[in-house]
N, CA, C and O of each residue as an XYZ file, in Angstrom:
584
protein
N       0.750     -0.767     -0.352
C      -0.189     -0.473     -0.358
C       1.152      1.052     -0.026
O       2.298      0.951      0.412
N       0.432      2.241     -0.424
C       0.819      3.662     -0.859
C       1.201      4.513      0.170
O       0.497      4.038      1.062
N       1.784      5.394      0.676
C       1.538      6.512      1.289
C       0.605      7.863      0.614
O       0.324      8.002     -0.576
N       0.451      8.246      1.086
C      -0.994      9.303      0.076
C       0.373     10.505      0.217
O       0.739     10.587      1.390
N       1.041     11.280     -0.592
C       1.210     12.175     -1.518
C       0.706     14.170     -0.020
O      -0.196     15.005     -0.075
N       1.683     14.015      0.789
C       1.243     16.027      0.897
C       1.821     16.645      0.679
O       3.041     16.553      0.544
N       0.824     17.921      0.512
C       1.597     18.684     -0.822
C       0.952     20.038      0.065
O      -0.136     20.286      0.583
N       2.200     20.717     -0.066
C       1.119     22.084      0.465
C       1.840     23.646     -0.590
O       2.979     23.884     -0.990
N       0.878     24.208     -0.686
C       1.478     25.897     -1.696
C       1.158     26.642     -0.927
O       0.586     26.663      0.163
N       1.818     27.625     -1.965
C       2.059     29.092     -0.949
C       0.800     29.931     -1.435
O       0.186     29.719     -2.481
N       0.597     30.650     -0.753
C      -1.210     31.727     -1.323
C      -0.796     32.415      0.115
O      -0.783     32.106      1.307
N      -0.450     33.596     -0.768
C      -0.340     35.357      0.137
C       1.106     35.116      1.080
O       1.995     34.940      0.247
N       1.641     35.044      2.333
C       2.625     34.948      2.467
C       2.903     33.464      3.523
O       3.500     33.025      4.506
N       2.332     33.282      2.866
C       3.136     31.782      3.549
C       2.476     30.036      2.918
O       1.558     29.763      2.144
N       3.090     29.487      3.400
C       3.000     27.953      2.846
C       0.893     27.578      3.657
O       0.353     28.033      4.665
N       0.407     26.669      2.651
C      -0.563     26.532      3.140
C      -0.566     24.187      2.928
O      -0.563     23.508      1.901
N      -0.572     23.756      4.419
C      -0.790     22.729      3.992
C      -0.372     21.870      5.319
O      -0.537     22.619      6.282
N       0.028     20.802      5.677
C      -0.370     19.618      4.139
C      -1.878     19.533      3.950
O      -2.712     19.725      4.834
N      -2.166     19.155      2.419
C      -3.531     18.982      2.149
C      -3.467     17.861      0.900
O      -3.058     18.248     -0.195
N      -3.897     16.402      1.094
C      -3.701     15.257      0.201
C      -3.505     15.852     -1.490
O      -3.312     17.051     -1.686
N      -3.578     14.919     -2.567
C      -3.573     15.056     -3.481
C      -4.623     15.741     -4.325
O      -4.687     16.799     -4.950
N      -5.452     14.674     -4.085
C      -7.177     14.862     -4.181
C      -7.435     16.161     -4.254
O      -7.598     16.832     -5.272
N      -7.461     16.435     -3.348
C      -7.734     18.198     -2.953
C      -6.828     19.222     -3.383
O      -7.253     20.315     -3.756
N      -5.543     18.927     -3.355
C      -5.238     20.090     -4.632
C      -5.846     19.983     -5.490
O      -6.762     20.766     -5.742
N      -5.464     18.741     -6.392
C      -6.015     19.257     -7.037
C      -6.825     19.318     -7.749
O      -6.712     19.583     -8.946
N      -8.206     18.991     -6.914
C      -9.529     19.711     -6.332
C      -9.108     21.567     -7.440
O      -9.203     22.063     -8.562
N      -8.636     21.864     -6.000
C      -8.073     23.177     -5.803
C      -8.201     23.604     -6.862
O      -9.313     23.982     -7.232
N      -7.036     23.681     -7.726
C      -6.374     23.245     -9.214
C      -6.730     23.485     -9.947
O      -6.340     24.398    -10.675
N      -8.058     22.460    -10.184
C      -9.275     21.975    -11.172
C     -10.572     23.482    -10.529
O     -11.613     23.798    -11.105
N     -10.288     23.800     -9.878
C     -11.704     24.400     -9.344
C     -11.421     26.258    -10.170
O     -12.273     26.808    -10.869
N     -10.054     26.862     -9.820
C      -9.520     27.784    -10.569
C      -9.263     28.915     -8.977
O      -8.979     30.108     -8.871
N      -9.598     27.543     -7.685
C      -9.187     28.442     -5.765
C      -7.572     28.768     -6.314
O      -7.125     29.871     -6.002
N      -6.737     27.894     -7.076
C      -5.706     28.616     -6.572
C      -5.306     27.652     -8.244
O      -5.658     26.609     -8.795
N      -4.255     28.956     -8.533
C      -3.928     28.930    -10.106
C      -2.782     28.006    -10.628
O      -2.090     27.510     -9.738
N      -2.539     27.765    -11.605
C      -0.841     26.604    -12.588
C       0.115     27.346    -12.107
O       1.156     26.689    -12.093
N       0.335     28.957    -11.496
C       1.441     29.462    -11.532
C       2.158     29.231     -9.889
O       3.263     29.461     -9.398
N       0.439     28.463     -9.229
C       0.931     28.723     -7.652
C       2.176     28.232     -6.823
O       2.293     27.124     -7.346
N       2.958     28.278     -6.099
C       4.093     27.653     -6.094
C       3.931     26.010     -5.395
O       2.764     25.740     -5.111
N       4.140     25.785     -5.333
C       3.716     24.003     -4.768
C       5.246     23.558     -4.177
O       6.274     24.234     -4.227
N       5.029     21.946     -3.493
C       6.046     21.709     -2.638
C       5.453     21.033     -2.122
O       4.388     21.212     -1.529
N       6.531     19.431     -2.379
C       5.849     17.493     -1.271
C       7.097     17.791     -1.503
O       7.792     18.577     -2.146
N       7.192     16.494     -0.423
C       8.822     15.551     -0.217
C       8.937     14.787     -1.653
O       8.206     14.040     -2.304
N      10.291     15.387     -1.817
C      10.548     14.672     -2.981
C      10.728     16.278     -3.501
O      11.836     16.813     -3.456
N      10.198     16.593     -3.722
C      11.018     18.280     -4.178
C      11.840     18.656     -3.500
O      11.830     18.454     -2.285
N      13.257     19.646     -4.453
C      13.787     20.060     -4.276
C      13.428     22.141     -3.347
O      13.640     22.771     -2.311
N      13.022     22.229     -4.228
C      12.489     23.333     -3.768
C      11.425     23.935     -4.041
O      11.128     23.267     -5.032
N      10.046     25.178     -3.884
C       8.815     25.510     -4.451
C       9.082     25.562     -5.515
O      10.007     26.264     -5.924
N       8.092     24.583     -6.521
C       8.082     24.678     -7.557
C       6.402     25.140     -7.968
O       5.496     24.716     -7.251
N       6.083     26.041     -9.180
C       4.934     26.037     -9.616
C       4.164     24.602    -10.250
O       4.699     23.860    -11.074
N       3.039     24.438     -9.770
C       2.223     23.677     -9.743
C       2.087     23.154    -11.437
O       2.093     21.948    -11.686
N       1.992     23.970    -12.314
C       2.117     23.539    -13.436
C       3.227     22.839    -14.035
O       3.083     22.168    -15.057
N       4.206     22.955    -13.502
C       5.129     22.308    -13.837
C       5.719     21.105    -13.521
O       6.663     20.564    -14.096
N       4.881     20.597    -12.238
C       4.230     19.465    -11.524
C       4.027     18.384    -12.331
O       3.972     18.511    -13.554
N       3.888     17.136    -11.675
C       2.377     15.329    -12.048
C       1.375     16.121    -12.228
O       0.524     15.818    -13.064
N       1.220     17.821    -11.150
C       0.021     17.822    -10.833
C      -1.149     18.866    -12.106
O      -2.284     19.255    -12.381
N       0.287     18.833    -12.466
C      -0.932     19.595    -13.927
C      -0.495     18.860    -16.048
O      -1.076     18.855    -17.133
N       1.310     18.226    -15.267
C       1.370     17.878    -16.787
C       0.894     17.345    -17.093
O       0.194     16.708    -16.307
N       0.796     17.071    -18.540
C      -0.380     16.208    -19.581
C      -2.194     17.378    -19.700
O      -3.140     17.277    -20.480
N      -1.907     18.473    -18.392
C      -3.636     18.592    -18.674
C      -3.578     20.006    -19.717
O      -2.844     20.361    -20.639
N      -4.171     20.291    -19.373
C      -4.545     21.225    -20.713
C      -3.838     22.331    -19.968
O      -3.497     22.391    -18.787
N      -3.650     23.546    -21.368
C      -2.981     24.636    -21.237
C      -3.828     25.726    -19.406
O      -4.933     26.050    -18.971
N      -2.033     25.868    -18.923
C      -3.220     27.034    -18.136
C      -2.939     28.290    -17.479
O      -1.949     28.839    -16.997
N      -4.509     28.618    -17.677
C      -4.641     30.050    -17.473
C      -3.639     30.823    -16.801
O      -2.972     30.206    -15.969
N      -3.357     32.165    -16.994
C      -2.560     32.696    -16.638
C      -3.224     33.317    -15.450
O      -4.436     33.354    -15.243
N      -2.559     33.653    -14.925
C      -3.373     33.987    -13.331
C      -3.629     35.793    -13.234
O      -4.387     36.497    -12.567
N      -2.945     35.974    -13.903
C      -3.537     37.713    -13.671
C      -4.492     37.706    -14.220
O      -3.970     36.761    -14.812
N      -5.895     37.853    -14.876
C      -6.974     37.861    -15.618
C      -6.942     39.351    -16.683
O      -6.182     40.309    -16.544
N      -7.588     39.242    -17.325
C      -7.536     40.186    -17.839
C      -8.900     41.202    -17.689
O      -9.711     40.390    -17.244
N      -9.485     42.235    -17.774
C     -10.431     42.969    -17.562
C     -12.025     42.800    -18.021
O     -11.822     42.994    -19.220
N     -12.723     42.693    -17.982
C     -14.207     41.429    -19.507
C     -14.158     42.798    -20.096
O     -13.767     43.768    -19.447
N     -14.496     42.856    -21.140
C     -15.642     43.611    -21.824
C     -17.336     44.204    -21.066
O     -17.932     45.108    -20.481
N     -17.397     43.081    -21.562
C     -18.128     42.550    -20.565
C     -18.838     42.173    -19.898
O     -19.525     41.254    -20.344
N     -19.104     42.617    -18.494
C     -19.042     42.088    -17.317
C     -19.634     41.229    -16.794
O     -19.374     40.301    -16.028
N     -21.200     41.962    -17.706
C     -22.542     40.245    -17.664
C     -22.056     39.753    -18.157
O     -21.751     38.952    -17.273
N     -21.200     39.136    -19.628
C     -21.355     37.945    -20.692
C     -20.117     37.759    -19.232
O     -20.710     37.017    -18.449
N     -19.218     37.995    -18.832
C     -18.364     37.448    -17.615
C     -18.177     36.328    -16.742
O     -17.541     35.290    -16.561
N     -19.566     37.513    -16.049
C     -20.298     36.625    -15.216
C     -21.020     35.464    -15.486
O     -21.438     34.740    -14.583
N     -21.346     35.045    -17.686
C     -22.352     33.691    -17.218
C     -21.125     32.697    -18.092
O     -20.932     31.488    -17.969
N     -20.559     33.478    -18.802
C     -19.257     32.202    -18.330
C     -18.796     31.623    -17.120
O     -18.807     30.490    -16.638
N     -18.358     32.821    -16.751
C     -17.975     32.134    -14.915
C     -18.915     30.997    -14.384
O     -18.413     29.981    -13.904
N     -20.867     31.227    -14.499
C     -21.425     30.685    -13.950
C     -21.624     29.381    -14.201
O     -21.803     28.416    -13.459
N     -21.552     29.534    -15.623
C     -21.396     28.386    -16.835
C     -20.559     27.303    -16.485
O     -21.092     26.207    -16.657
N     -19.103     27.280    -15.927
C     -18.491     26.944    -15.326
C     -18.876     25.721    -13.936
O     -18.743     24.533    -13.643
N     -19.353     26.846    -13.481
C     -19.535     25.684    -11.982
C     -19.873     25.080    -11.591
O     -19.524     24.799    -10.445
N     -21.013     24.274    -12.382
C     -21.218     23.106    -12.240
C     -19.974     22.048    -11.682
O     -19.942     21.471    -10.595
N     -18.991     21.993    -12.765
C     -17.773     21.387    -13.313
C     -17.520     21.421    -11.572
O     -17.490     20.482    -10.777
N     -17.333     23.101    -11.319
C     -16.312     23.025     -9.984
C     -17.054     22.530     -9.030
O     -16.501     22.294     -7.956
N     -18.473     22.254     -9.187
C     -19.299     21.765     -7.727
C     -19.580     20.880     -7.913
O     -20.793     20.731     -7.765
N     -18.848     19.700     -8.333
C     -19.263     18.398     -8.842
C     -17.478     18.256     -7.872
O     -17.837     17.839     -6.771
N     -16.731     18.328     -7.847
C     -15.081     18.686     -7.804
C     -16.008     18.568     -5.223
O     -15.689     17.780     -4.332
N     -16.758     19.438     -5.208
C     -16.300     20.712     -4.106
C     -17.279     19.336     -3.401
O     -17.495     18.954     -2.252
N     -17.614     18.971     -4.492
C     -19.534     17.807     -3.802
C     -18.739     16.272     -2.818
O     -19.080     15.607     -1.840
N     -17.651     16.276     -3.699
C     -16.497     14.774     -3.931
C     -16.005     14.834     -2.000
O     -15.820     13.827     -1.316
N     -15.894     16.297     -1.500
C     -14.360     16.788     -0.568
C     -14.648     16.182      0.957
O     -15.675     16.474      1.569
N     -14.109     15.721      1.241
C     -14.797     15.737      2.447
C     -14.648     17.068      3.652
O     -13.680     17.743      4.000
N     -16.048     17.059      4.055
C     -16.640     18.050      4.936
C     -15.578     19.212      5.161
O     -15.858     20.327      4.722
N     -14.552     19.038      5.726
C     -13.739     19.688      6.084
C     -12.360     20.436      4.740
O     -12.107     21.624      4.946
N     -11.794     19.951      3.847
C     -11.748     20.123      3.056
C     -12.309     20.862      1.876
O     -11.692     21.416      0.967
N     -14.017     20.727      2.134
C     -14.959     21.709      1.210
C     -15.186     22.808      1.775
O     -15.428     23.766      1.041
N     -15.178     22.975      3.029
C     -14.975     24.176      4.144
C     -14.200     25.424      3.235
O     -14.555     26.518      2.796
N     -12.580     24.383      3.208
C     -11.605     25.297      3.100
C     -11.303     25.507      1.659
O     -10.667     26.511      1.335
N     -11.747     24.551      0.662
C     -12.208     24.920     -0.986
C     -13.142     25.672     -1.162
O     -13.080     26.390     -2.161
N     -14.374     25.784     -0.233
C     -15.326     27.334     -0.975
C     -15.077     28.923     -0.419
O     -15.646     29.993     -0.638
N     -13.790     28.456      0.515
C     -12.744     29.549      0.744
C     -12.338     30.111     -0.205
O     -12.709     31.051     -0.909
N     -11.191     29.169     -0.149
C     -10.597     29.578     -1.535
C     -11.391     29.567     -2.555
O     -10.702     30.226     -3.335
N     -12.615     29.229     -3.301
C     -12.921     29.473     -4.140
C     -13.141     31.308     -4.094
O     -12.189     31.902     -4.601
N     -14.041     32.028     -3.661
C     -14.406     33.349     -2.871
C     -13.354     34.033     -3.298
O     -13.271     34.994     -4.062
N     -12.596     33.449     -2.739
C     -11.082     34.804     -2.099
C     -10.710     34.635     -3.926
O     -10.048     35.333     -4.694
N     -11.166     33.897     -4.031
C     -10.365     33.507     -5.943
C     -11.306     35.026     -6.217
O     -10.888     36.172     -6.053
N     -12.497     34.659     -6.618
C     -13.327     35.280     -7.281
C     -13.433     36.853     -6.693
O     -13.928     37.743     -7.384
N     -12.980     37.062     -5.517
C     -12.713     38.305     -4.915
C     -11.429     38.753     -5.939
O     -11.417     39.337     -7.023
N     -10.572     38.311     -5.246
C      -9.680     38.952     -5.957
C      -9.341     38.633     -8.016
O      -8.439     38.992     -8.773
N     -10.463     37.905     -8.179
C     -10.588     37.973     -9.612
C     -10.622     39.738    -10.441
O     -10.096     40.557    -11.194
N     -11.953     39.301     -9.323
C     -12.819     41.196     -9.309
C     -11.649     42.130     -9.398
O     -11.497     43.161    -10.053
N     -10.929     41.548     -8.632
C      -9.673     43.223     -7.953
C      -9.329     43.279     -9.317
O      -9.350     44.352     -9.920
N      -8.894     41.820    -10.060
C      -7.823     42.355    -10.199
C      -9.024     42.334    -11.978
O      -8.699     41.577    -12.892
N      -9.875     42.959    -12.067
C     -10.122     43.695    -13.917
C     -10.949     45.122    -13.207
O     -11.561     45.955    -13.874
N     -10.798     45.143    -11.832
C     -10.680     46.735    -11.516
C     -11.080     47.436    -10.624
O     -10.944     48.514    -10.045
N     -11.672     46.424    -10.677
C     -13.587     46.682     -9.600
C     -13.246     46.987     -8.579
O     -12.425     46.144     -8.219
N     -13.406     47.885     -7.670
C     -13.596     48.970     -6.087
C     -13.770     47.425     -5.187
O     -14.519     46.494     -5.485
N     -12.896     47.508     -4.107
C     -13.528     46.357     -3.212
C     -15.322     45.734     -3.298
O     -15.936     44.803     -3.819
N     -15.589     46.871     -2.470
C     -16.845     46.775     -2.173
C     -17.628     45.877     -3.336
O     -18.423     45.045     -2.898
N     -17.493     45.961     -4.601
C     -18.460     45.849     -5.529
C     -17.547     44.799     -5.757
O     -18.244     43.818     -6.013
N     -15.836     44.347     -5.818
C     -15.539     42.691     -5.932
C     -16.589     41.981     -4.934
O     -17.475     41.192     -5.264
N     -16.238     42.515     -3.441
C     -17.339     41.514     -2.777
C     -17.867     41.302     -2.940
O     -17.837     40.071     -2.970
N     -18.598     41.621     -3.147
C     -20.521     41.988     -4.322
C     -19.851     40.933     -5.214
O     -19.544     40.092     -4.370
N     -19.585     40.629     -5.968
C     -19.714     39.929     -7.059
C     -18.884     38.632     -6.705
O     -19.505     37.785     -7.348
N     -18.165     38.167     -6.262
C     -17.501     37.512     -5.308
C     -18.706     36.477     -4.913
O     -18.773     35.261     -5.093
N     -19.853     37.600     -4.172
C     -21.196     36.583     -3.108
C     -22.082     36.566     -4.191
O     -22.972     35.779     -3.870
N     -22.295     36.990     -5.233
C     -23.120     36.138     -6.258
C     -22.507     35.191     -6.435
O     -22.514     34.335     -5.551
N     -21.698     34.968     -7.714
C     -20.922     33.894     -7.715
C     -20.821     32.720     -7.141
O     -20.851     31.546     -7.512
N     -20.633     33.567     -5.675
C     -20.506     32.060     -4.606
C     -21.944     31.361     -3.966
O     -21.964     30.180     -3.618
N     -23.350     32.419     -3.843
C     -23.846     31.772     -4.400
C     -24.768     31.134     -5.721
O     -25.918     30.737     -5.533
N     -24.294     31.102     -6.699
C     -24.889     30.219     -7.941
C     -23.852     28.938     -7.763
O     -24.118     27.823     -8.213
N     -22.862     29.192     -7.179
C     -21.789     28.197     -6.690
C     -22.338     26.697     -6.384
O     -22.222     25.566     -6.857
N     -23.444     27.783     -4.608
C     -23.821     26.992     -3.429
C     -25.162     25.651     -4.449
O     -25.402     24.444     -4.408
N     -25.728     27.021     -5.326
C     -26.979     26.345     -5.717
C     -26.755     25.147     -6.808
O     -27.552     24.226     -6.987
N     -25.447     25.343     -7.546
C     -25.588     23.916     -8.081
C     -24.548     22.954     -7.732
O     -24.174     22.088     -8.523
N     -23.888     23.154     -6.087
C     -23.262     22.528     -5.254
C     -25.049     21.501     -4.664
O     -25.243     20.287     -4.731
N     -25.802     22.352     -4.261
C     -26.619     21.854     -4.076
C     -27.783     21.418     -4.683
O     -28.835     21.457     -4.045
N     -27.751     20.970     -5.923
C     -28.629     20.034     -7.262
C     -27.854     19.222     -7.446
O     -28.118     18.250     -8.153
N     -26.025     19.483     -6.537
C     -25.722     18.082     -7.564
C     -25.044     17.100     -6.360
O     -24.126     16.326     -6.633
N     -25.631     17.231     -4.934
C     -25.424     16.966     -3.476
C     -26.530     15.477     -3.601
O     -27.689     15.536     -4.013
N     -25.887     14.314     -3.175
C     -27.280     13.274     -3.047
C     -28.319     13.373     -2.124
O     -28.126     13.100     -0.939
N     -29.796     13.869     -2.703
C     -30.890     13.607     -1.482
C     -30.933     11.934     -0.761
O     -30.747     10.876     -1.362
N     -31.257     12.145      0.779
C     -30.627     11.394      0.849
C     -32.750     11.273      1.329
O     -33.235     10.211      1.719
């Protein structure tokens, strides 16, 4: 039986982790962390961009972590909302404690996206909240009924 790989990722001014490989892949797939986020696991010499590790090798090309401001904010919102079912599918399968962390990281990433687009802080918070409401609905739609 193999030992699970524990990963750390760099966020803000500190390393976060350990998280298991499934969780860090989910964070990458959901966009909660970017392909150029620095990651580390036992066996790596130093912090390395996720896109240069087995986490993303062979995956579809990584989006840049600094997005371009949308010309049509409504269209940008619709495009983001259209991808939420895929993010929800990943979050639904996470353990409860990891789900909370993933949701917080996802909300923070949408807030930072809006800031990168040049939205003022209050508007960025409102925008991220709207996206998270839509994500919560997508999660509810995908949660098995008991």
